N, C-alpha and C positions, 0 to 999 in steps of 0.2 A: 760496391767495394772496390776499391782500386787494387789490382794485381799486376805482379810483375811477370816480364816476358821470358819466363823460365818453366822448366818442367825438372824436378830433382828425383833422385831416387833416395832409400834410405838404407840403413846399415843392416837390419836385422829382422827378426819375426815380430818385433813390437818397436815403438819408438822410444828412444833415449830422452832424458831430460833435456839434452843438449839439442837433440834434434826438434823437440817441441818447442823450445824457446826460438830456435833459428827459423823454423818453417812458419811460426806465428809473426815473426818480425818480417820476413822475406816475402811472405803472401805470394807463392808461387801460383801460376795458372793451374799447374796439376802435379801429378807425381807418376813415377813408373815404378812397377815391381819386377823383381829378378828372382832367381832360384833362391838366393840367400834370405829372401824374405818370406819364403813358401814352406810351411812344415805339413799342414792338414787344412781342410776347408774351414773349420771353425776358426782357427788361428787367422787366416787369411781376412776372414770377415771381420774379425774383431780389428785387424789392422785397417782395413779400409774404412770402417766405421770411425776409428779414432782419427784418421786423416781428414775425414769429412767433418767431423766434430770440431777439430782444431781449425779448419779453413772457414767453418761457418757457412759452407755452400753445400747444398744437396746436390747440386749439378757439378760439383768438381770433378774434372776429368781425372781418371785413374787408368793409366796404360798397362798393357802386358804384351810382350811378343808371344803369341801362341798361333804360329802358323802350321804346326804338324811337323812331322818328321824331325830333324835334328834342332829345329828351333822351336822349342816347346818349354814353358817355365812351369806349367801344371803336367804333371806325369803320373803314371800309375804308382801305387796301387789306388790313390785318392782320386785320380781323374783318368779319363780315357786318352789312350794314344791315337793319334791321327796320322794318316800318310802326309808326305810332303807334296807340294804342288805338282810335281812331275807325275805322280801316280794319276792324278785327275786328267792330266794332258794323255796319259797312255790310255786312260779309258774313253777319252773323248776322241782318241785316233779310230777306235772301234766303234764307238757310238757317240756321235755328237749329244744326242738327247740324253744318254745315261751320264755322260761326262759332266754336262750342265747341271744336271740334277744332283749328282754326287756332290760337285763342288758347292752348290747352294746349301745342300743339306748338311754337308761337314761343317761348314761355317755357322749354320744354325744351331747345330749341336755344340760346337765350342762356344757360342754365344750364351747357350744355356747355362754353361758351367762358369763362365766369366760373370754373368749377371749375378748368378746365386752368390758369388764371392765378392759382390760389390765393385767389380771391374767393369768399366762402361765403355773401354776403348781398346781395340786391338790393333797391333802394328801388322796390319794384313790389308789388302792383298800384295804380294810382291809382283811388280809389273815389268820386272828387268827381263831383258831378252838375252841369254848368253849365246855366245859365239864360239866355235870350236878354238881351243887354245886358250880361252879365258880361265881365270883362277876359279876353283872350285867353291870359294866363299858363297856364290850365288848357287850354281850347279843345279841339284834337284829341287831347290826351293822354288824355281821358276816353273811356270805351268808348261813351259815349251820353249822352242826356238823360233817361233813364227809368230809375229806379232798379232794377227788375228785370233789365234788360239789364246795368247795371253789375255787379249782384251775380252774375249768371250768367257772364259773361266775365271778372270779377276772380277769381271762385272757380277757373275753369279755369287762369288764368295763374298762380295760386298753387301750384296742383296740379303743374302743369309744372316750375315752379322747384323744388318740394321733391322730385319725383321725380329731379331731377338733381343733388341733394345741396346746394342753395342755399336759403337762408332767405328768404320774402318779408316785406316792411315795407309794410303798407297805409298809404295816406297819401291826404289829409291830414285826420285825425280832428279834429273832427267833421263836416268837409266845407269845402271851398274853392271850390266852384263857383259860388257867388254874389259871390264878391268883385269889387268894381268896380275895383280897382287891383292892381298887381303887388306882393306882399308883399315881394319883394326889395328894393323901393324906398319903399314906404309902407305904411301901416296900413290895410288894408280894414276897412269897418264893414258889417255885414249887419244890416238893420232887419226882416227877415222875423219873423214870429209862430213861437211855440214848436211849435204844432200842424203848421204846413206844415213846418218843419225837421224835426220827428219823423217826418214822413210821406215826405220826400225825401231831404234831406242826411244825416240820421242813420241813415236806414233801410239803407243800403248798408253801413255799418259795423256795424250790430246784426246784419244777416245773416252777416256773416263775423267775428264778435268772437270765434270760437275761433282765430283765426290768431295766432301767436306774438309778433308785434311791430306796432307802430304809430307813426306820426310826427304830431306835432300840426300844427294849422294856425295860423299868425300871423293869425287874423281875430276881429274883435270881432263878437258877437252880442249885439246891444244889448237884446234882449227878456230875454237871461239875466244877462249882466254888461257894462254899458255902458261900463265903464272899462278892462277888460283883454282882451287877445286870448286865445284858448284855451289857448296856451302858458303863460301866467302867470297864469291864472285858476283859484283853488282851486274855484269854484263849477262852472265848466265841467268840470274835470276830474273832481271828485267827484261831483256831480250829475248830469251828463250823459254823459261819456266812461265812468266805472265804473258809473253805476247805471242811466240810460236805456238807454245802448248795451249795457252789460253787457261791457265789455271789461275782462279782468283779466290780459292779457298785459303784455309790455314796452312801456312807454310813453317814447319819445324826443322830445325837442323837434325841431322844424324848425331850421335853423341859426341860433344865436344872434348871430351876426354880420350877419343881414339887418336892413334898415333899418325893417322894420316895429314891431321893439322899441324901447323908450326905454331910456335910462340908459346907463352903462359896459358893457362886456361881462362884467364881473364882477357887476354889478347884474342883468343879464338872466339870467345863469346862476343867481344865487341866487333870483330870482324864479321860474324856471321849477322849480326843484328844491322851492322852497316851496311852489308851486302842486300839486304831485303828480306831475310828470315823474320817471320814474326815473332817466334819462339826459339830460345835456346834450350836444347836437351842436354842434361847432363845425368848420368845413369850410375855412376860406380858409388855413390853415398858418401864419398870421401869429405868429411865437414871441412877441411882447409880448401878443397878445391870449390866446394858450393858456396863458399864466402867470397872466392874470386868471381864466380858467375853473378852472385848477388849484387856485387859491386859494379857490374857492367850492364846487367839486364835492366832496361828501362821499364817504367810502369806502362802498361799496354794502354796505347791511344791510337787515335786516328785510324787508318785502313787496318792496321794490326787488331786494334779492338774491334773492328767491324767484323773483320773475318773471325775472330775467336768467337765473338758472340754469334755469328750465323753458324757456326761449328756447333756450339751448345744448344742452339735452337733445334738442331736435328735430334737431339735425345728425345727418346719415346720409350714407353713402356712396351714390352715383348708383345707380340702377337700370340694368339692362342696356339698351343704347339703340343703334340701328344709325343713326349721324349721318348718314351719305351718303343712306340711305333717308328719313330725317326731312326732310332739305333738299329732295329731290325731292317729297315729299308735301306740304310747305309750299307750294312753289312750285305745284303744282297745284291745291291749294286756294285760295290767295290770288288768283292769275291777276294780273289788271289792279289789285286791292288791294295787290299788292307792288310798289312801285316809286314 
């Protein structure tokens, strides 16, 4: 069945008649849920079941941002709270072995909750490397400020998700850690030279380029392309992401409704696909904007279809896991780092 190169959000706890009609006609590759879509476990499962039934695809990708810390769509009392990435880095500084085990186990526990709700993709791990003076939009979401630490913990987190039947999306390629402003609100420009970027920001993604999916950074890297952020830059996608970093997995844009991008929603969608993104991500559930995305998002074909199919091929049933024992071990490992 042909599908379009788009991922959409929806407006509430269940689909409206208008959304059902639009999604049925638009046939997007996947969906993403946010806090506005989440009330309690049974309701989320009904929504994800409805999306799959509407799409007619059991392997339909349904995404969630569930990092832990301040970026968590599932929250107590119905779901557990998890620490931000930096807490794993703090533990890793004390004991490499404990830090790696905790990062993997935390993601495995998150995967258990997501899988039970019908969600099979998590927008994790965050592979950005913050630097002093950068905006706090990444901040403690990052595992640390040293590429090797970010790689080690990011790899462990990705493994935990995949063992739980949930696919990871590494973000924000080729690196958001140096951004001086929040790309939800404005366009960051990074003036760092290419050699330094290659040794730091790009290095984390290069080390994990085998992962199936990645999300772009709405960031300008002036030493490479002074006019366009990575999301809409053919030079950054072709020369850096695909060549220097060596990533040949599915590349999706960050949310095209974020204010870092210029032009109409349709123009942003067209620019991201033209630049080399395989999929345009639109998150806010605004029907007027989604129709603009649909008008510009092509049917998946060629290399984009190959990469999308390869990502879906990674879906697998969760491995055996004692969740109760996992929670106890996680609490023992994290101690004061969890809370």
